[in-house]
Each structure stands twice: as C-alpha cells, then as structure tokens.
Steps between C-alpha positions, in 0.01 A plus 500: 500500500141595421243273331410773244473326173623156627294220378537125592699436171724807606552350850585163347758673279673721771862397587494288812653779730236766375222244550608414844525872598145553368380205718683614807276823476208267533640278776850569654575135543799432277465122487127544386600741226782276367258194503251709302754620244639143466173355393433749213352518246128521626228432246244700690476742792309233687799271454734766649263558787474126572873452494542799739253331736684172473840657564362696794381174669845356477670800682644445847466749781819680418363564144172625633681733731685638195162548329347679804799737511376637169175622646441805714286468813124552421440877602856611441578717201574254211838537338408329168245588252337148532455529869374866466224372255421210723475703825318788311189446738693563832415852601475699810731558790282298746487196278884521436577533870260190584676307214841587647390374847355179348815449297717519813269242683487273183892505461527447878287190487605350159855629448423621153331778292135508484436429135153538329394550149384869543396563135145639504476518879472785735693566816222400733454176326874422505496581877213270564673217305821560710316491829316181395822341395667573842267211625676252277771268637837537336481202258150617372621848459802399310285314249253803479796723434633273225157509336489886508861506357378283205216730438730812496742306272213428266380858472855636455573226243188555292583871493865423392373303190195698423461563135 
C-alpha cells in the first residue's frame, strides 16, 4: 500500500487488516502494528506519532528483532521505496565497502542489525556514526537502536498520513 492520498482520517477509516498492512510497511513488528490499529481513531498526526512511540517502548526484544528484520543494512541496496529514500545519501563503492565491513563488526559485537535514521545523511556520516556506536556497551547500544527505530517510524508514519 502506498501513502498516496491517504490522510489521517483515511487511515482511521481503513479496515483493520489494511491499516495493519500499511503500518507494517513502516515498522515490521506485528504486535506494534496491531496496537496502533486497535487504538484508532487518532485526532491528530501528533497523537498517532505519540501512540507509536509509546507502543514501541513496550515491545520486547523479540518484537524489536521483528522490526529490525524489515530494514536493510545501511549501505546495502534497499528493497523498499522508504528505505531507498532514507538511504539516498549513501553513494560510492568505497563508502559501501566500508559500511559493509562496519556492519559485520557491529553485528558480531551486538548480535543485531546496525539501525540508524539515515534520512538526510550521507554515507560518510552514517559510517562515522556506526564506528562511534561500536564503542557502546550492548545495553546502551540497544537503547540507541530503539531511539533510531522510533525516529524512522515517525518519519514513515508522517509520510503515511500526509495530506
């Protein structure tokens, strides 16, 4: 489903299954999507975004792993339009190779995908962030990753219900 022409009112009026599918394109954690759908209608976009943030905080590690599964590695060729837009600043084979190496080191250390809100950032900046985050301990990094996931969700949700 695309967000073409979908307003907040349109989102509120979607059949539950259709709304859940639209949300899963934003964040691939089914429990999160079901909770957002169940709390409709939303009076404002900000209320939707606040609900999304609140539901994300309540997700367990298995749910977060499902959310991460919906994201490509930074520097890989994105498979969704949203990821392609967000990673548009990643260019150059040297940067992609360095990101691939950094991704491997990150995943070896933390056991999950390096996730960062890439929108508006270039490849060099995303690589620098990755290298800095490799210095985090696992608990700190898990929280940083959740914060980045929330940022991505907000961007995608705002796009979903844009007038």
